[in-house]
C-alpha positions, 0 to 999 in steps of 0.5 A: 680764469683772466684776472680782473678787478671787480670793475673789470667784471662789472664792466664784462657784465655790462657787456654781457647784458648788452649782448643779450640786448642786441640778440633781441633788439638792436643786433649792431649795439653788439659792437659796443660789447666787443669794445668793451671785451677788447679793453678789458681782455687781450683784444684776440684773447677776447673774441673766445671769450665773446663767442660762447656768451653771444651762442648763448644770446643766439639760441635765446634769439632763435627761441623768440623769433625763429619763425620770422627768418628768411631762409633764401637769404641764409642758403645765399649767403652761407657760402660766402661767409664760410670763405669769409671765415677761413679768410677771417681764420689765417688773418689770425694765424699772423695778425697781432691785437693792433691789426685786428682792431684797426681793421674792424673797425676801418671795416665797420666805418665803411659799411655804415658809410657805404649804407648811409650813402646807398640810402640818401641815393635811393631817397633823392631818386624817389618821385612823388607819387599819386595817392595810392595804396601803399605796396608792401613787399612780401618779401625782402628784395635779394634776387636777381645778380646785383642782389646776389652780388651784394650777398657775395660781398657782405657774406665774405665780410661778415664771414672775415668779421665775425671770424677776427672780432666777432664783429659780424653782426654790424655788417650783417645788419646793414646787409639786412637793412639794405635789402630791405627787412622789415623788424621781425624778418631782420631779427629772425634772419639774423638770430638764425644766421648767427646761431649757425655761424657761431657754433661752426666758429668755434672749433677754428677758435679752439684750434687758434687757442682762443677758447680753453679752459679759462675762458669757459670758466669765465664765460660760465660766471658772464652767461648770467648776465646774457639772459637778462639782457635778451629779456630786456630786449624783447621788451623793448622792441615792439616800443622801438618804431622802424626808422629809430630801429635803423638808425640805432643799428647805424649808430652803433655801428659807427660807434664801435667801428669808432671805438676799434679804430681810435684806442 
Protein backbone atom coordinates (compact mmCIF):
# COMPACT_ATOMS: atom_id res chain seq x y z
CA UNK A 1 0.00 0.00 0.00
CA UNK A 2 1.09 3.60 -0.52
CA UNK A 3 2.89 4.98 2.52
CA UNK A 4 0.90 7.92 3.88
CA UNK A 5 0.86 9.67 7.23
CA UNK A 6 -2.26 9.93 9.38
CA UNK A 7 -2.80 13.52 8.25
CA UNK A 8 -2.35 12.58 4.60
CA UNK A 9 -4.89 9.77 4.97
CA UNK A 10 -7.28 12.22 6.63
CA UNK A 11 -6.89 14.53 3.63
CA UNK A 12 -7.57 11.65 1.24
CA UNK A 13 -10.62 10.63 3.28
CA UNK A 14 -11.98 14.19 3.12
CA UNK A 15 -11.39 14.17 -0.64
CA UNK A 16 -13.27 10.84 -0.88
CA UNK A 17 -16.23 12.39 0.96
CA UNK A 18 -16.11 15.23 -1.54
CA UNK A 19 -16.17 12.69 -4.38
CA UNK A 20 -19.49 11.37 -3.12
CA UNK A 21 -20.82 14.89 -2.55
CA UNK A 22 -19.82 16.01 -6.03
CA UNK A 23 -21.58 13.06 -7.65
CA UNK A 24 -24.95 13.85 -6.06
CA UNK A 25 -24.79 17.63 -5.67
CA UNK A 26 -22.13 19.91 -7.24
CA UNK A 27 -20.25 18.05 -9.96
CA UNK A 28 -17.46 20.60 -10.45
CA UNK A 29 -16.47 20.27 -6.79
CA UNK A 30 -14.71 17.05 -7.73
CA UNK A 31 -11.76 19.07 -9.03
CA UNK A 32 -10.85 19.81 -5.40
CA UNK A 33 -10.64 16.05 -4.78
CA UNK A 34 -8.30 15.41 -7.67
CA UNK A 35 -6.10 18.30 -6.52
CA UNK A 36 -5.87 16.78 -3.01
CA UNK A 37 -5.05 13.33 -4.38
CA UNK A 38 -2.38 14.81 -6.66
CA UNK A 39 -0.89 16.70 -3.68
CA UNK A 40 -0.72 13.69 -1.34
CA UNK A 41 0.21 10.99 -3.90
CA UNK A 42 2.36 11.14 -7.04
CA UNK A 43 0.19 13.09 -9.51
CA UNK A 44 0.24 10.47 -12.27
CA UNK A 45 -0.45 7.52 -9.96
CA UNK A 46 -3.13 9.45 -8.08
CA UNK A 47 -5.43 9.17 -11.09
CA UNK A 48 -5.41 5.39 -10.77
CA UNK A 49 -6.31 5.56 -7.08
CA UNK A 50 -9.09 8.05 -7.68
CA UNK A 51 -10.79 6.27 -10.60
CA UNK A 52 -12.39 3.36 -8.62
CA UNK A 53 -13.65 5.85 -6.03
CA UNK A 54 -15.26 7.88 -8.79
CA UNK A 55 -16.98 4.74 -10.06
CA UNK A 56 -18.38 4.08 -6.57
CA UNK A 57 -19.73 7.63 -6.56
CA UNK A 58 -21.11 7.19 -10.08
CA UNK A 59 -23.07 4.10 -9.03
CA UNK A 60 -24.60 5.99 -6.12
CA UNK A 61 -25.43 8.96 -8.37
CA UNK A 62 -27.11 6.73 -10.97
CA UNK A 63 -29.20 5.08 -8.26
CA UNK A 64 -30.37 8.53 -7.18
CA UNK A 65 -30.88 10.33 -10.53
CA UNK A 66 -31.17 7.53 -13.11
CA UNK A 67 -34.61 8.68 -14.34
CA UNK A 68 -33.47 12.20 -15.22
CA UNK A 69 -30.87 11.45 -17.92
CA UNK A 70 -31.14 12.93 -21.42
CA UNK A 71 -29.94 10.01 -23.54
CA UNK A 72 -29.91 11.94 -26.82
CA UNK A 73 -27.16 14.13 -25.39
CA UNK A 74 -25.22 11.11 -24.14
CA UNK A 75 -25.21 9.32 -27.50
CA UNK A 76 -24.11 12.54 -29.22
CA UNK A 77 -21.19 12.96 -26.80
CA UNK A 78 -19.80 9.41 -26.65
CA UNK A 79 -17.95 9.29 -30.06
CA UNK A 80 -16.10 12.55 -29.34
CA UNK A 81 -15.36 11.45 -25.78
CA UNK A 82 -13.90 8.16 -27.05
CA UNK A 83 -11.57 10.11 -29.31
CA UNK A 84 -10.52 12.27 -26.38
CA UNK A 85 -9.81 9.20 -24.22
CA UNK A 86 -7.53 7.79 -26.92
CA UNK A 87 -5.66 11.09 -27.19
CA UNK A 88 -5.36 11.24 -23.41
CA UNK A 89 -3.97 7.69 -23.27
CA UNK A 90 -1.28 8.59 -25.83
CA UNK A 91 -0.49 11.73 -23.82
CA UNK A 92 -0.03 9.70 -20.63
CA UNK A 93 2.48 7.42 -22.34
CA UNK A 94 5.07 10.21 -22.31
CA UNK A 95 3.77 13.00 -20.01
CA UNK A 96 5.15 13.49 -16.52
CA UNK A 97 3.41 14.83 -13.43
CA UNK A 98 4.18 18.48 -14.18
CA UNK A 99 2.88 18.26 -17.75
CA UNK A 100 -0.35 16.62 -16.57
CA UNK A 101 -1.02 19.23 -13.89
CA UNK A 102 -0.22 22.21 -16.11
CA UNK A 103 -2.28 20.96 -19.07
CA UNK A 104 -5.39 20.15 -17.06
CA UNK A 105 -5.24 23.34 -14.98
CA UNK A 106 -4.98 25.48 -18.11
CA UNK A 107 -7.90 23.67 -19.78
CA UNK A 108 -10.16 24.05 -16.75
CA UNK A 109 -9.51 27.79 -16.46
CA UNK A 110 -10.02 28.24 -20.21
CA UNK A 111 -13.36 26.42 -20.13
CA UNK A 112 -14.54 28.42 -17.12
CA UNK A 113 -13.58 31.66 -18.86
CA UNK A 114 -15.39 30.69 -22.07
CA UNK A 115 -18.53 29.75 -20.14
CA UNK A 116 -18.57 33.02 -18.19
CA UNK A 117 -18.07 34.96 -21.43
CA UNK A 118 -20.93 33.08 -23.13
CA UNK A 119 -23.27 33.68 -20.18
CA UNK A 120 -22.46 37.40 -20.09
CA UNK A 121 -22.91 37.76 -23.84
CA UNK A 122 -26.26 35.97 -23.70
CA UNK A 123 -27.44 38.15 -20.82
CA UNK A 124 -26.59 41.36 -22.73
CA UNK A 125 -28.42 40.09 -25.81
CA UNK A 126 -31.68 39.58 -23.94
CA UNK A 127 -34.33 42.28 -24.47
CA UNK A 128 -37.23 43.05 -22.13
CA UNK A 129 -40.42 41.30 -23.11
CA UNK A 130 -44.05 41.98 -22.33
CA UNK A 131 -45.35 40.22 -19.23
CA UNK A 132 -46.33 36.70 -20.15
CA UNK A 133 -46.18 33.16 -18.90
CA UNK A 134 -42.56 31.99 -18.96
CA UNK A 135 -41.58 29.59 -21.71
CA UNK A 136 -39.88 26.53 -20.24
CA UNK A 137 -37.94 24.39 -22.74
CA UNK A 138 -38.90 20.71 -22.75
CA UNK A 139 -35.40 19.61 -23.70
CA UNK A 140 -31.89 21.09 -23.52
CA UNK A 141 -30.34 22.83 -26.50
CA UNK A 142 -28.64 19.88 -28.23
CA UNK A 143 -29.98 20.19 -31.81
CA UNK A 144 -28.52 21.92 -34.84
CA UNK A 145 -25.06 22.13 -36.40
CA UNK A 146 -23.78 24.56 -33.78
CA UNK A 147 -24.95 22.32 -30.95
CA UNK A 148 -23.31 19.29 -32.56
CA UNK A 149 -20.03 21.18 -33.00
CA UNK A 150 -20.15 22.27 -29.38
CA UNK A 151 -20.89 18.72 -28.22
CA UNK A 152 -17.94 17.41 -30.26
CA UNK A 153 -15.54 20.03 -28.90
CA UNK A 154 -16.55 19.54 -25.29
CA UNK A 155 -16.64 15.77 -25.79
CA UNK A 156 -13.02 15.58 -26.98
CA UNK A 157 -11.87 17.87 -24.16
CA UNK A 158 -13.93 15.90 -21.65
CA UNK A 159 -12.50 12.58 -22.81
CA UNK A 160 -8.94 13.92 -22.76
CA UNK A 161 -9.19 15.51 -19.32
CA UNK A 162 -11.01 12.57 -17.75
CA UNK A 163 -8.35 10.16 -19.02
CA UNK A 164 -5.27 12.10 -17.97
CA UNK A 165 -6.45 13.37 -14.57
CA UNK A 166 -10.07 12.34 -13.91
CA UNK A 167 -10.87 16.01 -14.52
CA UNK A 168 -13.63 15.58 -17.09
CA UNK A 169 -16.30 16.64 -14.57
CA UNK A 170 -15.80 20.41 -14.89
CA UNK A 171 -15.61 20.27 -18.70
CA UNK A 172 -18.84 18.28 -18.98
CA UNK A 173 -20.49 20.40 -16.27
CA UNK A 174 -19.78 23.53 -18.29
CA UNK A 175 -21.17 21.86 -21.42
CA UNK A 176 -24.38 20.76 -19.72
CA UNK A 177 -24.89 24.21 -18.20
CA UNK A 178 -24.29 25.93 -21.54
CA UNK A 179 -26.79 23.55 -23.19
CA UNK A 180 -29.49 24.68 -20.76
CA UNK A 181 -29.79 21.66 -18.48
CA UNK A 182 -31.67 22.21 -15.26
CA UNK A 183 -30.54 20.72 -11.96
CA UNK A 184 -32.05 17.22 -12.08
CA UNK A 185 -31.43 16.77 -15.81
CA UNK A 186 -27.86 17.92 -15.25
CA UNK A 187 -27.29 15.43 -12.44
CA UNK A 188 -29.01 12.50 -14.16
CA UNK A 189 -27.22 12.98 -17.48
CA UNK A 190 -23.81 13.48 -15.88
CA UNK A 191 -24.34 10.46 -13.57
CA UNK A 192 -24.90 8.04 -16.45
CA UNK A 193 -22.22 9.71 -18.56
CA UNK A 194 -19.46 9.29 -15.99
CA UNK A 195 -20.47 5.80 -14.91
CA UNK A 196 -20.16 4.59 -18.50
CA UNK A 197 -17.01 6.56 -19.30
CA UNK A 198 -15.18 5.78 -16.05
CA UNK A 199 -15.85 2.05 -16.34
CA UNK A 200 -14.60 2.17 -19.94
CA UNK A 201 -11.39 3.86 -18.74
CA UNK A 202 -10.45 1.02 -16.39
CA UNK A 203 -8.69 -1.18 -19.01
CA UNK A 204 -6.69 1.82 -20.23
CA UNK A 205 -5.62 2.70 -16.68
CA UNK A 206 -4.64 -0.89 -15.93
CA UNK A 207 -2.63 -1.04 -19.15
CA UNK A 208 -0.80 2.16 -18.21
CA UNK A 209 -0.01 0.74 -14.75
CA UNK A 210 -2.14 3.35 -12.96
CA UNK A 211 -4.34 0.73 -11.27
CA UNK A 212 -2.63 -2.11 -9.40
CA UNK A 213 -2.80 -4.03 -6.13
CA UNK A 214 -1.49 -1.11 -4.07
CA UNK A 215 -4.01 1.35 -5.44
CA UNK A 216 -6.92 -1.06 -4.96
CA UNK A 217 -5.98 -1.66 -1.31
CA UNK A 218 -6.06 2.06 -0.65
CA UNK A 219 -9.35 2.33 -2.56
CA UNK A 220 -10.90 -0.35 -0.35
CA UNK A 221 -10.37 1.92 2.66
CA UNK A 222 -11.28 5.21 1.02
CA UNK A 223 -14.48 3.87 -0.58
CA UNK A 224 -16.02 3.82 2.90
CA UNK A 225 -15.93 7.62 2.88
CA UNK A 226 -17.55 8.08 -0.55
CA UNK A 227 -20.94 6.76 0.61
CA UNK A 228 -21.61 9.34 3.37
CA UNK A 229 -20.46 12.08 1.00
CA UNK A 230 -23.08 10.98 -1.53
CA UNK A 231 -25.84 11.05 1.09
CA UNK A 232 -24.76 14.52 2.22
CA UNK A 233 -24.94 15.72 -1.38
CA UNK A 234 -28.39 14.21 -1.89
CA UNK A 235 -29.65 15.94 1.26
CA UNK A 236 -28.22 19.31 0.15
CA UNK A 237 -29.11 19.37 -3.56
CA UNK A 238 -32.78 20.33 -3.09
CA UNK A 239 -31.73 23.29 -0.95
CA UNK A 240 -29.46 24.77 -3.64
CA UNK A 241 -31.26 27.07 -6.09
CA UNK A 242 -30.40 27.01 -9.81
CA UNK A 243 -28.33 30.21 -9.89
CA UNK A 244 -26.33 29.23 -6.82
CA UNK A 245 -25.90 25.73 -8.26
CA UNK A 246 -24.40 27.09 -11.50
CA UNK A 247 -22.14 29.53 -9.62
CA UNK A 248 -20.84 26.75 -7.38
CA UNK A 249 -20.02 24.59 -10.41
CA UNK A 250 -18.08 27.41 -12.09
CA UNK A 251 -16.35 28.45 -8.86
CA UNK A 252 -15.26 24.88 -8.15
CA UNK A 253 -13.93 24.62 -11.71
CA UNK A 254 -11.82 27.78 -11.30
CA UNK A 255 -10.55 26.68 -7.90
CA UNK A 256 -9.53 23.24 -9.14
CA UNK A 257 -7.83 24.69 -12.21
CA UNK A 258 -5.82 27.16 -10.14
CA UNK A 259 -4.76 24.45 -7.71
CA UNK A 260 -3.45 22.27 -10.54
CA UNK A 261 -1.80 25.12 -12.43
CA UNK A 262 -0.04 26.76 -9.48
CA UNK A 263 1.27 23.67 -7.69
